[in-house]
A tleap script that builds the chain and sets N, CA, C and O, in Angstrom:
source leaprc.protein.ff14SB
mol = sequence {
  NMET ILE HIE ILE THR LYS ASP SER THR SER
  GLN ILE THR VAL THR PHE THR GLU LEU MET
  THR ASP PHE SER ASP TRP ILE LEU VAL SER
  LEU GLU SER GLU PHE THR LYS GLU SER SER
  LEU GLN TYR PHE LEU LEU LYS ASP ASN LEU
  SER LEU SER PRO GLY ARG TYR ASP ILE PHE
  GLU ILE THR GLU THR SER GLY THR THR ASP
  PRO GLU SER ALA ILE ILE ASP ILE PRO ALA
  THR GLY PHE TYR ILE TYR THR ALA TYR GLN
  TYR ASP LYS THR VAL VAL PHE ASP PRO ILE
  ASN PRO LEU ILE GLY LYS VAL LEU GLU THR
  GLY ARG ALA LYS VAL THR GLY THR ASP GLU
  VAL ASN THR ASP PRO ILE ILE PRO SER VAL
  TYR CGLN
}
set mol.1.N position { 11.264 -13.764 6.394 }
set mol.1.CA position { 11.550 -13.909 4.975 }
set mol.1.C position { 10.378 -13.320 4.200 }
set mol.1.O position { 9.212 -13.534 4.534 }
set mol.2.N position { 10.721 -12.577 3.162 }
set mol.2.CA position { 9.716 -12.018 2.260 }
set mol.2.C position { 9.479 -13.025 1.145 }
set mol.2.O position { 10.422 -13.626 0.630 }
set mol.3.N position { 8.208 -13.208 0.774 }
set mol.3.CA position { 7.878 -14.116 -0.324 }
set mol.3.C position { 7.244 -13.301 -1.449 }
set mol.3.O position { 6.239 -12.619 -1.245 }
set mol.4.N position { 7.844 -13.379 -2.644 }
set mol.4.CA position { 7.348 -12.665 -3.829 }
set mol.4.C position { 7.049 -13.696 -4.900 }
set mol.4.O position { 7.864 -14.581 -5.162 }
set mol.5.N position { 5.881 -13.585 -5.523 }
set mol.5.CA position { 5.506 -14.494 -6.598 }
set mol.5.C position { 5.622 -13.750 -7.919 }
set mol.5.O position { 5.115 -12.637 -8.061 }
set mol.6.N position { 6.297 -14.374 -8.891 }
set mol.6.CA position { 6.480 -13.749 -10.201 }
set mol.6.C position { 5.131 -13.523 -10.885 }
set mol.6.O position { 4.190 -14.295 -10.701 }
set mol.7.N position { 5.058 -12.457 -11.672 }
set mol.7.CA position { 3.870 -12.090 -12.459 }
set mol.7.C position { 2.621 -11.935 -11.609 }
set mol.7.O position { 1.529 -12.315 -12.031 }
set mol.8.N position { 2.779 -11.371 -10.399 }
set mol.8.CA position { 1.623 -11.117 -9.555 }
set mol.8.C position { 1.967 -10.027 -8.534 }
set mol.8.O position { 3.113 -9.587 -8.434 }
set mol.9.N position { 0.956 -9.609 -7.787 }
set mol.9.CA position { 1.155 -8.651 -6.709 }
set mol.9.C position { 1.197 -9.410 -5.399 }
set mol.9.O position { 0.279 -10.166 -5.081 }
set mol.10.N position { 2.265 -9.210 -4.638 }
set mol.10.CA position { 2.449 -9.901 -3.361 }
set mol.10.C position { 2.383 -8.897 -2.229 }
set mol.10.O position { 2.978 -7.822 -2.308 }
set mol.11.N position { 1.660 -9.245 -1.174 }
set mol.11.CA position { 1.670 -8.437 0.040 }
set mol.11.C position { 2.748 -8.988 0.956 }
set mol.11.O position { 2.812 -10.191 1.206 }
set mol.12.N position { 3.592 -8.096 1.454 }
set mol.12.CA position { 4.638 -8.512 2.379 }
set mol.12.C position { 4.369 -7.889 3.744 }
set mol.12.O position { 3.944 -6.738 3.834 }
set mol.13.N position { 4.615 -8.644 4.790 }
set mol.13.CA position { 4.458 -8.158 6.153 }
set mol.13.C position { 5.844 -8.086 6.770 }
set mol.13.O position { 6.556 -9.088 6.839 }
set mol.14.N position { 6.224 -6.895 7.216 }
set mol.14.CA position { 7.573 -6.624 7.711 }
set mol.14.C position { 7.498 -5.685 8.911 }
set mol.14.O position { 6.410 -5.280 9.322 }
set mol.15.N position { 8.647 -5.342 9.468 }
set mol.15.CA position { 8.709 -4.394 10.591 }
set mol.15.C position { 9.683 -3.262 10.263 }
set mol.15.O position { 10.557 -2.941 11.067 }
set mol.16.N position { 9.534 -2.668 9.101 }
set mol.16.CA position { 10.465 -1.628 8.657 }
set mol.16.C position { 10.335 -0.348 9.483 }
set mol.16.O position { 11.353 0.246 9.840 }
set mol.17.N position { 9.122 0.093 9.796 }
set mol.17.CA position { 8.943 1.425 10.380 }
set mol.17.C position { 9.321 1.518 11.856 }
set mol.17.O position { 9.406 2.623 12.391 }
set mol.18.N position { 9.548 0.395 12.525 }
set mol.18.CA position { 9.853 0.495 13.958 }
set mol.18.C position { 11.177 1.211 14.223 }
set mol.18.O position { 11.379 1.719 15.326 }
set mol.19.N position { 12.075 1.267 13.256 }
set mol.19.CA position { 13.350 1.970 13.434 }
set mol.19.C position { 13.400 3.316 12.711 }
set mol.19.O position { 14.432 3.987 12.731 }
set mol.20.N position { 12.309 3.716 12.078 }
set mol.20.CA position { 12.306 4.987 11.334 }
set mol.20.C position { 12.275 6.172 12.293 }
set mol.20.O position { 11.673 6.106 13.364 }
set mol.21.N position { 12.934 7.254 11.889 }
set mol.21.CA position { 12.922 8.471 12.688 }
set mol.21.C position { 11.896 9.471 12.168 }
set mol.21.O position { 11.477 10.362 12.906 }
set mol.22.N position { 11.486 9.337 10.912 }
set mol.22.CA position { 10.460 10.203 10.333 }
set mol.22.C position { 9.462 9.308 9.598 }
set mol.22.O position { 9.775 8.759 8.541 }
set mol.23.N position { 8.273 9.164 10.156 }
set mol.23.CA position { 7.290 8.233 9.603 }
set mol.23.C position { 6.661 8.715 8.302 }
set mol.23.O position { 5.913 7.970 7.668 }
set mol.24.N position { 6.948 9.935 7.899 }
set mol.24.CA position { 6.423 10.417 6.619 }
set mol.24.C position { 7.339 10.011 5.459 }
set mol.24.O position { 6.970 10.173 4.296 }
set mol.25.N position { 8.536 9.483 5.770 }
set mol.25.CA position { 9.460 9.054 4.722 }
set mol.25.C position { 8.986 7.756 4.075 }
set mol.25.O position { 8.096 7.079 4.590 }
set mol.26.N position { 9.591 7.422 2.947 }
set mol.26.CA position { 9.302 6.180 2.246 }
set mol.26.C position { 10.356 5.135 2.611 }
set mol.26.O position { 11.328 5.431 3.306 }
set mol.27.N position { 10.148 3.924 2.137 }
set mol.27.CA position { 11.100 2.839 2.342 }
set mol.27.C position { 11.767 2.534 0.998 }
set mol.27.O position { 11.087 2.291 0.001 }
set mol.28.N position { 13.087 2.550 0.981 }
set mol.28.CA position { 13.855 2.156 -0.196 }
set mol.28.C position { 14.326 0.726 0.041 }
set mol.28.O position { 14.888 0.418 1.092 }
set mol.29.N position { 14.096 -0.142 -0.931 }
set mol.29.CA position { 14.505 -1.542 -0.784 }
set mol.29.C position { 15.480 -1.899 -1.892 }
set mol.29.O position { 15.238 -1.608 -3.063 }
set mol.30.N position { 16.581 -2.530 -1.515 }
set mol.30.CA position { 17.499 -3.093 -2.505 }
set mol.30.C position { 17.287 -4.593 -2.500 }
set mol.30.O position { 17.065 -5.201 -1.453 }
set mol.31.N position { 17.356 -5.180 -3.674 }
set mol.31.CA position { 17.156 -6.617 -3.832 }
set mol.31.C position { 18.314 -7.150 -4.658 }
set mol.31.O position { 18.562 -6.691 -5.773 }
set mol.32.N position { 19.029 -8.136 -4.089 }
set mol.32.CA position { 20.223 -8.667 -4.737 }
set mol.32.C position { 20.172 -10.191 -4.714 }
set mol.32.O position { 19.963 -10.793 -3.661 }
set mol.33.N position { 20.360 -10.804 -5.857 }
set mol.33.CA position { 20.350 -12.261 -5.945 }
set mol.33.C position { 21.505 -12.853 -5.156 }
set mol.33.O position { 22.632 -12.362 -5.234 }
set mol.34.N position { 21.230 -13.905 -4.396 }
set mol.34.CA position { 22.306 -14.598 -3.693 }
set mol.34.C position { 23.228 -15.308 -4.676 }
set mol.34.O position { 24.383 -15.590 -4.359 }
set mol.35.N position { 22.719 -15.594 -5.861 }
set mol.35.CA position { 23.491 -16.342 -6.851 }
set mol.35.C position { 24.364 -15.436 -7.712 }
set mol.35.O position { 25.549 -15.714 -7.894 }
set mol.36.N position { 23.788 -14.348 -8.247 }
set mol.36.CA position { 24.529 -13.515 -9.203 }
set mol.36.C position { 25.142 -12.266 -8.583 }
set mol.36.O position { 25.937 -11.593 -9.238 }
set mol.37.N position { 24.800 -11.939 -7.354 }
set mol.37.CA position { 25.321 -10.792 -6.612 }
set mol.37.C position { 25.120 -9.455 -7.344 }
set mol.37.O position { 23.996 -9.151 -7.744 }
set mol.38.N position { 26.166 -8.659 -7.529 }
set mol.38.CA position { 26.044 -7.281 -8.033 }
set mol.38.C position { 25.257 -7.144 -9.325 }
set mol.38.O position { 24.557 -6.149 -9.513 }
set mol.39.N position { 25.354 -8.118 -10.217 }
set mol.39.CA position { 24.713 -7.955 -11.526 }
set mol.39.C position { 23.193 -7.896 -11.424 }
set mol.39.O position { 22.533 -7.490 -12.381 }
set mol.40.N position { 22.627 -8.287 -10.295 }
set mol.40.CA position { 21.179 -8.296 -10.177 }
set mol.40.C position { 20.647 -7.256 -9.201 }
set mol.40.O position { 19.446 -7.226 -8.932 }
set mol.41.N position { 21.510 -6.408 -8.669 }
set mol.41.CA position { 21.078 -5.429 -7.677 }
set mol.41.C position { 20.080 -4.455 -8.290 }
set mol.41.O position { 20.335 -3.870 -9.342 }
set mol.42.N position { 18.938 -4.288 -7.621 }
set mol.42.CA position { 17.957 -3.307 -8.068 }
set mol.42.C position { 17.304 -2.661 -6.853 }
set mol.42.O position { 17.264 -3.241 -5.768 }
set mol.43.N position { 16.789 -1.446 -7.056 }
set mol.43.CA position { 16.171 -0.674 -5.991 }
set mol.43.C position { 14.729 -0.370 -6.359 }
set mol.43.O position { 14.392 -0.223 -7.533 }
set mol.44.N position { 13.873 -0.276 -5.328 }
set mol.44.CA position { 12.496 0.163 -5.539 }
set mol.44.C position { 11.977 0.782 -4.245 }
set mol.44.O position { 12.541 0.563 -3.173 }
set mol.45.N position { 10.896 1.560 -4.355 }
set mol.45.CA position { 10.324 2.259 -3.215 }
set mol.45.C position { 9.038 1.600 -2.744 }
set mol.45.O position { 8.254 1.093 -3.547 }
set mol.46.N position { 8.833 1.613 -1.442 }
set mol.46.CA position { 7.564 1.220 -0.837 }
set mol.46.C position { 6.987 2.473 -0.198 }
set mol.46.O position { 7.604 3.064 0.689 }
set mol.47.N position { 5.808 2.878 -0.644 }
set mol.47.CA position { 5.239 4.144 -0.175 }
set mol.47.C position { 4.011 3.964 0.705 }
set mol.47.O position { 3.906 4.594 1.757 }
set mol.48.N position { 3.093 3.123 0.292 }
set mol.48.CA position { 1.801 3.013 0.967 }
set mol.48.C position { 1.778 1.841 1.935 }
set mol.48.O position { 1.713 0.682 1.526 }
set mol.49.N position { 1.833 2.160 3.225 }
set mol.49.CA position { 1.777 1.137 4.263 }
set mol.49.C position { 0.306 0.780 4.487 }
set mol.49.O position { -0.481 1.632 4.898 }
set mol.50.N position { -0.064 -0.465 4.222 }
set mol.50.CA position { -1.444 -0.910 4.325 }
set mol.50.C position { -1.799 -1.439 5.713 }
set mol.50.O position { -2.931 -1.865 5.938 }
set mol.51.N position { -0.851 -1.417 6.640 }
set mol.51.CA position { -1.060 -1.962 7.974 }
set mol.51.C position { -2.051 -1.130 8.785 }
set mol.51.O position { -2.081 0.097 8.687 }
set mol.52.N position { -2.851 -1.818 9.579 }
set mol.52.CA position { -3.748 -1.134 10.509 }
set mol.52.C position { -3.029 -0.778 11.806 }
set mol.52.O position { -3.538 0.014 12.599 }
set mol.53.N position { -1.838 -1.363 12.030 }
set mol.53.CA position { -1.033 -1.086 13.217 }
set mol.53.C position { 0.423 -0.851 12.816 }
set mol.53.O position { 1.287 -1.672 13.124 }
set mol.54.N position { 0.706 0.264 12.132 }
set mol.54.CA position { 2.062 0.474 11.624 }
set mol.54.C position { 3.144 0.570 12.696 }
set mol.54.O position { 4.321 0.428 12.364 }
set mol.55.N position { 2.817 0.797 13.920 }
set mol.55.CA position { 3.814 0.803 14.979 }
set mol.55.C position { 4.294 -0.600 15.319 }
set mol.55.O position { 5.375 -0.773 15.881 }
set mol.56.N position { 3.482 -1.610 14.975 }
set mol.56.CA position { 3.828 -2.994 15.294 }
set mol.56.C position { 4.319 -3.766 14.081 }
set mol.56.O position { 5.265 -4.547 14.185 }
set mol.57.N position { 3.687 -3.556 12.933 }
set mol.57.CA position { 4.073 -4.251 11.704 }
set mol.57.C position { 3.627 -3.419 10.505 }
set mol.57.O position { 2.786 -2.529 10.628 }
set mol.58.N position { 4.198 -3.721 9.360 }
set mol.58.CA position { 3.895 -2.995 8.126 }
set mol.58.C position { 3.457 -3.992 7.061 }
set mol.58.O position { 3.911 -5.136 7.040 }
set mol.59.N position { 2.574 -3.545 6.185 }
set mol.59.CA position { 2.161 -4.353 5.032 }
set mol.59.C position { 2.327 -3.488 3.785 }
set mol.59.O position { 1.781 -2.388 3.694 }
set mol.60.N position { 3.087 -4.005 2.838 }
set mol.60.CA position { 3.305 -3.312 1.572 }
set mol.60.C position { 2.999 -4.269 0.424 }
set mol.60.O position { 3.011 -5.488 0.592 }
set mol.61.N position { 2.727 -3.696 -0.738 }
set mol.61.CA position { 2.519 -4.510 -1.935 }
set mol.61.C position { 3.673 -4.306 -2.904 }
set mol.61.O position { 4.122 -3.186 -3.147 }
set mol.62.N position { 4.143 -5.435 -3.455 }
set mol.62.CA position { 5.179 -5.432 -4.487 }
set mol.62.C position { 4.592 -6.158 -5.683 }
set mol.62.O position { 4.101 -7.280 -5.558 }
set mol.63.N position { 4.644 -5.512 -6.852 }
set mol.63.CA position { 4.155 -6.149 -8.068 }
set mol.63.C position { 5.347 -6.583 -8.897 }
set mol.63.O position { 6.177 -5.760 -9.284 }
set mol.64.N position { 5.432 -7.879 -9.170 }
set mol.64.CA position { 6.492 -8.421 -10.010 }
set mol.64.C position { 5.893 -8.654 -11.387 }
set mol.64.O position { 4.846 -9.287 -11.522 }
set mol.65.N position { 6.565 -8.137 -12.407 }
set mol.65.CA position { 6.042 -8.224 -13.762 }
set mol.65.C position { 7.172 -8.439 -14.756 }
set mol.65.O position { 8.311 -8.042 -14.511 }
set mol.66.N position { 6.858 -9.054 -15.850 }
set mol.66.CA position { 7.846 -9.151 -16.922 }
set mol.66.C position { 7.590 -8.062 -17.956 }
set mol.66.O position { 8.241 -8.024 -19.000 }
set mol.67.N position { 6.645 -7.184 -17.665 }
set mol.67.CA position { 6.291 -6.090 -18.574 }
set mol.67.C position { 6.946 -4.789 -18.150 }
set mol.67.O position { 8.117 -4.773 -17.772 }
set mol.68.N position { 6.195 -3.700 -18.211 }
set mol.68.CA position { 6.691 -2.368 -17.880 }
set mol.68.C position { 6.877 -2.235 -16.377 }
set mol.68.O position { 5.973 -2.541 -15.600 }
set mol.69.N position { 8.050 -1.779 -15.975 }
set mol.69.CA position { 8.350 -1.624 -14.553 }
set mol.69.C position { 8.245 -0.164 -14.132 }
set mol.69.O position { 8.346 0.746 -14.955 }
set mol.70.N position { 8.041 0.040 -12.839 }
set mol.70.CA position { 8.013 1.366 -12.241 }
set mol.70.C position { 8.539 1.239 -10.806 }
set mol.70.O position { 7.754 1.109 -9.867 }
set mol.71.N position { 9.871 1.277 -10.636 }
set mol.71.CA position { 10.456 1.066 -9.306 }
set mol.71.C position { 9.947 2.053 -8.254 }
set mol.71.O position { 9.951 1.744 -7.062 }
set mol.72.N position { 9.512 3.234 -8.685 }
set mol.72.CA position { 9.004 4.224 -7.738 }
set mol.72.C position { 7.655 3.795 -7.164 }
set mol.72.O position { 7.237 4.298 -6.121 }
set mol.73.N position { 6.976 2.875 -7.837 }
set mol.73.CA position { 5.681 2.357 -7.370 }
set mol.73.C position { 5.764 0.877 -6.995 }
set mol.73.O position { 4.730 0.215 -6.904 }
set mol.74.N position { 6.953 0.348 -6.778 }
set mol.74.CA position { 7.184 -1.055 -6.396 }
set mol.74.C position { 6.657 -2.027 -7.445 }
set mol.74.O position { 6.139 -3.094 -7.114 }
set mol.75.N position { 6.794 -1.645 -8.722 }
set mol.75.CA position { 6.479 -2.553 -9.831 }
set mol.75.C position { 7.820 -2.899 -10.460 }
set mol.75.O position { 8.438 -2.072 -11.130 }
set mol.76.N position { 8.262 -4.138 -10.235 }
set mol.76.CA position { 9.622 -4.521 -10.592 }
set mol.76.C position { 9.650 -5.795 -11.423 }
set mol.76.O position { 8.683 -6.557 -11.452 }
set mol.77.N position { 10.763 -6.011 -12.090 }
set mol.77.CA position { 10.997 -7.227 -12.870 }
set mol.77.C position { 12.183 -7.950 -12.240 }
set mol.77.O position { 13.326 -7.511 -12.370 }
set mol.78.N position { 11.908 -9.049 -11.565 }
set mol.78.CA position { 12.963 -9.843 -10.948 }
set mol.78.C position { 13.362 -10.894 -11.976 }
set mol.78.O position { 12.509 -11.651 -12.440 }
set mol.79.N position { 14.635 -10.958 -12.341 }
set mol.79.CA position { 15.060 -11.790 -13.467 }
set mol.79.C position { 14.809 -13.287 -13.327 }
set mol.79.O position { 14.575 -13.959 -14.331 }
set mol.80.N position { 14.851 -13.819 -12.131 }
set mol.80.CA position { 14.720 -15.272 -11.982 }
set mol.80.C position { 14.177 -15.612 -10.601 }
set mol.80.O position { 14.257 -14.811 -9.670 }
set mol.81.N position { 13.627 -16.809 -10.487 }
set mol.81.CA position { 13.204 -17.281 -9.178 }
set mol.81.C position { 14.443 -17.633 -8.359 }
set mol.81.O position { 15.536 -17.789 -8.902 }
set mol.82.N position { 14.260 -17.752 -7.068 }
set mol.82.CA position { 15.370 -18.107 -6.199 }
set mol.82.C position { 15.394 -17.247 -4.958 }
set mol.82.O position { 14.399 -16.611 -4.610 }
set mol.83.N position { 16.534 -17.231 -4.291 }
set mol.83.CA position { 16.682 -16.477 -3.057 }
set mol.83.C position { 17.452 -15.184 -3.302 }
set mol.83.O position { 18.407 -15.144 -4.078 }
set mol.84.N position { 17.013 -14.139 -2.626 }
set mol.84.CA position { 17.597 -12.814 -2.747 }
set mol.84.C position { 17.851 -12.258 -1.346 }
set mol.84.O position { 17.224 -12.682 -0.374 }
set mol.85.N position { 18.770 -11.311 -1.258 }
set mol.85.CA position { 19.017 -10.567 -0.024 }
set mol.85.C position { 18.369 -9.199 -0.207 }
set mol.85.O position { 18.622 -8.513 -1.198 }
set mol.86.N position { 17.529 -8.803 0.755 }
set mol.86.CA position { 16.952 -7.457 0.685 }
set mol.86.C position { 17.500 -6.624 1.828 }
set mol.86.O position { 17.796 -7.131 2.910 }
set mol.87.N position { 17.628 -5.338 1.560 }
set mol.87.CA position { 17.964 -4.367 2.592 }
set mol.87.C position { 16.981 -3.219 2.462 }
set mol.87.O position { 16.793 -2.676 1.374 }
set mol.88.N position { 16.355 -2.849 3.570 }
set mol.88.CA position { 15.398 -1.741 3.589 }
set mol.88.C position { 16.054 -0.528 4.235 }
set mol.88.O position { 16.698 -0.635 5.279 }
set mol.89.N position { 15.880 0.625 3.597 }
set mol.89.CA position { 16.466 1.871 4.078 }
set mol.89.C position { 15.360 2.913 4.245 }
set mol.89.O position { 14.344 2.879 3.551 }
set mol.90.N position { 15.581 3.832 5.172 }
set mol.90.CA position { 14.698 4.988 5.257 }
set mol.90.C position { 15.050 5.901 4.095 }
set mol.90.O position { 16.229 6.142 3.834 }
set mol.91.N position { 14.039 6.416 3.389 }
set mol.91.CA position { 14.289 7.236 2.201 }
set mol.91.C position { 13.520 8.540 2.325 }
set mol.91.O position { 12.299 8.546 2.480 }
set mol.92.N position { 14.252 9.645 2.254 }
set mol.92.CA position { 13.653 10.981 2.332 }
set mol.92.C position { 12.821 11.242 1.081 }
set mol.92.O position { 13.361 11.343 -0.020 }
set mol.93.N position { 11.506 11.350 1.255 }
set mol.93.CA position { 10.636 11.478 0.081 }
set mol.93.C position { 10.754 12.822 -0.634 }
set mol.93.O position { 10.172 13.002 -1.704 }
set mol.94.N position { 11.499 13.767 -0.058 }
set mol.94.CA position { 11.701 15.042 -0.754 }
set mol.94.C position { 12.825 14.950 -1.782 }
set mol.94.O position { 13.012 15.874 -2.574 }
set mol.95.N position { 13.574 13.847 -1.781 }
set mol.95.CA position { 14.677 13.642 -2.725 }
set mol.95.C position { 14.137 12.927 -3.967 }
set mol.95.O position { 13.378 11.964 -3.858 }
set mol.96.N position { 14.533 13.406 -5.138 }
set mol.96.CA position { 14.109 12.773 -6.389 }
set mol.96.C position { 14.688 11.361 -6.454 }
set mol.96.O position { 15.883 11.169 -6.231 }
set mol.97.N position { 13.845 10.374 -6.759 }
set mol.97.CA position { 14.264 8.973 -6.761 }
set mol.97.C position { 15.014 8.621 -8.031 }
set mol.97.O position { 14.537 8.861 -9.140 }
set mol.98.N position { 16.200 8.047 -7.852 }
set mol.98.CA position { 17.007 7.542 -8.958 }
set mol.98.C position { 17.159 6.038 -8.749 }
set mol.98.O position { 17.899 5.621 -7.857 }
set mol.99.N position { 16.468 5.199 -9.557 }
set mol.99.CA position { 16.509 3.756 -9.314 }
set mol.99.C position { 17.860 3.104 -9.599 }
set mol.99.O position { 18.091 1.968 -9.186 }
set mol.100.N position { 18.752 3.800 -10.295 }
set mol.100.CA position { 20.075 3.247 -10.596 }
set mol.100.C position { 21.063 3.540 -9.461 }
set mol.100.O position { 21.846 2.671 -9.077 }
set mol.101.N position { 21.026 4.750 -8.936 }
set mol.101.CA position { 21.970 5.163 -7.905 }
set mol.101.C position { 21.245 6.018 -6.860 }
set mol.101.O position { 21.465 7.227 -6.797 }
set mol.102.N position { 20.388 5.406 -6.044 }
set mol.102.CA position { 19.595 6.200 -5.102 }
set mol.102.C position { 20.404 6.693 -3.913 }
set mol.102.O position { 21.435 6.121 -3.557 }
set mol.103.N position { 19.915 7.765 -3.309 }
set mol.103.CA position { 20.510 8.286 -2.081 }
set mol.103.C position { 20.035 7.395 -0.937 }
set mol.103.O position { 18.853 7.407 -0.593 }
set mol.104.N position { 20.933 6.635 -0.355 }
set mol.104.CA position { 20.578 5.633 0.651 }
set mol.104.C position { 20.613 6.254 2.035 }
set mol.104.O position { 21.548 6.974 2.385 }
set mol.105.N position { 19.573 5.963 2.822 }
set mol.105.CA position { 19.484 6.474 4.186 }
set mol.105.C position { 19.799 5.403 5.212 }
set mol.105.O position { 20.558 4.470 4.952 }
set mol.106.N position { 19.209 5.552 6.364 }
set mol.106.CA position { 19.434 4.644 7.495 }
set mol.106.C position { 18.932 3.235 7.173 }
set mol.106.O position { 17.833 3.070 6.643 }
set mol.107.N position { 19.746 2.216 7.497 }
set mol.107.CA position { 19.337 0.823 7.301 }
set mol.107.C position { 18.269 0.478 8.342 }
set mol.107.O position { 18.467 0.684 9.540 }
set mol.108.N position { 17.133 -0.048 7.871 }
set mol.108.CA position { 16.040 -0.426 8.748 }
set mol.108.C position { 15.978 -1.927 8.996 }
set mol.108.O position { 15.638 -2.370 10.093 }
set mol.109.N position { 16.307 -2.709 7.968 }
set mol.109.CA position { 16.210 -4.160 8.099 }
set mol.109.C position { 16.938 -4.823 6.942 }
set mol.109.O position { 16.999 -4.282 5.838 }
set mol.110.N position { 17.484 -5.993 7.206 }
set mol.110.CA position { 18.107 -6.824 6.177 }
set mol.110.C position { 17.573 -8.234 6.358 }
set mol.110.O position { 17.379 -8.695 7.483 }
set mol.111.N position { 17.336 -8.921 5.237 }
set mol.111.CA position { 16.831 -10.282 5.336 }
set mol.111.C position { 16.852 -10.984 3.992 }
set mol.111.O position { 17.485 -10.525 3.041 }
set mol.112.N position { 16.148 -12.108 3.931 }
set mol.112.CA position { 16.089 -12.907 2.704 }
set mol.112.C position { 14.706 -12.787 2.088 }
set mol.112.O position { 13.697 -12.637 2.777 }
set mol.113.N position { 14.700 -12.857 0.777 }
set mol.113.CA position { 13.447 -12.893 0.017 }
set mol.113.C position { 13.474 -14.125 -0.871 }
set mol.113.O position { 14.501 -14.465 -1.460 }
set mol.114.N position { 12.336 -14.781 -0.956 }
set mol.114.CA position { 12.211 -15.941 -1.825 }
set mol.114.C position { 11.268 -15.566 -2.958 }
set mol.114.O position { 10.132 -15.153 -2.725 }
set mol.115.N position { 11.753 -15.716 -4.188 }
set mol.115.CA position { 10.945 -15.420 -5.365 }
set mol.115.C position { 10.559 -16.746 -6.002 }
set mol.115.O position { 11.419 -17.545 -6.375 }
set mol.116.N position { 9.253 -16.969 -6.122 }
set mol.116.CA position { 8.758 -18.209 -6.712 }
set mol.116.C position { 7.918 -17.883 -7.936 }
set mol.116.O position { 7.535 -16.733 -8.153 }
set mol.117.N position { 7.641 -18.884 -8.714 }
set mol.117.CA position { 6.841 -18.712 -9.914 }
set mol.117.C position { 7.414 -19.562 -11.013 }
set mol.117.O position { 8.134 -20.528 -10.761 }
set mol.118.N position { 7.096 -19.202 -12.218 }
set mol.118.CA position { 7.583 -20.003 -13.338 }
set mol.118.C position { 8.674 -19.252 -14.077 }
set mol.118.O position { 8.502 -18.099 -14.475 }
set mol.119.N position { 9.780 -19.915 -14.250 }
set mol.119.CA position { 10.847 -19.428 -15.120 }
set mol.119.C position { 10.699 -20.148 -16.444 }
set mol.119.O position { 10.023 -21.173 -16.532 }
set mol.120.N position { 11.327 -19.614 -17.463 }
set mol.120.CA position { 11.316 -20.328 -18.734 }
set mol.120.C position { 12.069 -21.637 -18.553 }
set mol.120.O position { 13.165 -21.673 -17.993 }
set mol.121.N position { 11.466 -22.690 -19.030 }
set mol.121.CA position { 12.058 -24.013 -18.885 }
set mol.121.C position { 12.415 -24.541 -20.261 }
set mol.121.O position { 11.630 -24.412 -21.201 }
set mol.122.N position { 13.579 -25.128 -20.384 }
set mol.122.CA position { 14.002 -25.730 -21.643 }
set mol.122.C position { 13.195 -27.013 -21.853 }
set mol.122.O position { 13.289 -27.945 -21.054 }
set mol.123.N position { 12.402 -27.061 -22.926 }
set mol.123.CA position { 11.557 -28.230 -23.183 }
set mol.123.C position { 12.147 -29.145 -24.249 }
set mol.123.O position { 11.494 -30.091 -24.689 }
set mol.124.N position { 13.382 -28.864 -24.665 }
set mol.124.CA position { 14.026 -29.746 -25.635 }
set mol.124.C position { 14.260 -31.108 -24.997 }
set mol.124.O position { 14.621 -31.189 -23.824 }
set mol.125.N position { 14.060 -32.160 -25.748 }
set mol.125.CA position { 14.276 -33.494 -25.164 }
set mol.125.C position { 15.758 -33.717 -24.868 }
set mol.125.O position { 16.637 -33.213 -25.567 }
set mol.126.N position { 16.000 -34.477 -23.823 }
set mol.126.CA position { 17.364 -34.825 -23.462 }
set mol.126.C position { 17.693 -36.146 -24.131 }
set mol.126.O position { 17.041 -37.162 -23.891 }
set mol.127.N position { 18.695 -36.117 -24.956 }
set mol.127.CA position { 19.109 -37.326 -25.663 }
set mol.127.C position { 20.413 -37.799 -25.045 }
set mol.127.O position { 21.439 -37.126 -25.146 }
set mol.128.N position { 20.369 -38.959 -24.406 }
set mol.128.CA position { 21.594 -39.431 -23.742 }
set mol.128.C position { 22.667 -39.787 -24.762 }
set mol.128.O position { 22.385 -40.285 -25.852 }
set mol.129.N position { 23.869 -39.522 -24.379 }
set mol.129.CA position { 25.004 -39.895 -25.231 }
set mol.129.C position { 25.383 -41.336 -24.935 }
set mol.129.O position { 25.361 -41.777 -23.786 }
set mol.130.N position { 25.729 -42.055 -25.982 }
set mol.130.CA position { 26.156 -43.451 -25.831 }
set mol.130.C position { 27.645 -43.487 -26.107 }
set mol.130.O position { 28.098 -43.138 -27.197 }
set mol.131.N position { 28.401 -43.911 -25.109 }
set mol.131.CA position { 29.836 -44.007 -25.255 }
set mol.131.C position { 30.229 -45.449 -25.551 }
set mol.131.O position { 29.712 -46.379 -24.933 }
set mol.132.N position { 31.123 -45.625 -26.477 }
set mol.132.CA position { 31.539 -46.988 -26.820 }
set mol.132.C position { 33.007 -47.192 -26.548 }
set mol.132.O position { 33.531 -48.282 -26.778 }
savepdb mol mol.pdb
quit
């Protein structure tokens, strides 16, 4: 399971590259809320593998922000905390990236992501109704 914290940069440890056929390619990730499904689908790229042993495991950074996003640099805005389904694809880096409708390659991995942090909370007092 991938863990992403809202309004911060999270390092994720995964095994995406073990199924890649061209290690110079990037990783395209789709993220879809388990709750809202299609309406929350978004794509972003993972380019810089920080792992010291990329044949065994991979380390990437994802920045979650409520500000300016850049899906090509894994700076994304996830609408709410909760559980998401991610799918990682091999992505040919010679193709221009379109975050709305990307050219999807070979599926490398599918799993769950947990997004934690603070969502806006309704602070209005709850006034119980009295029925007579």
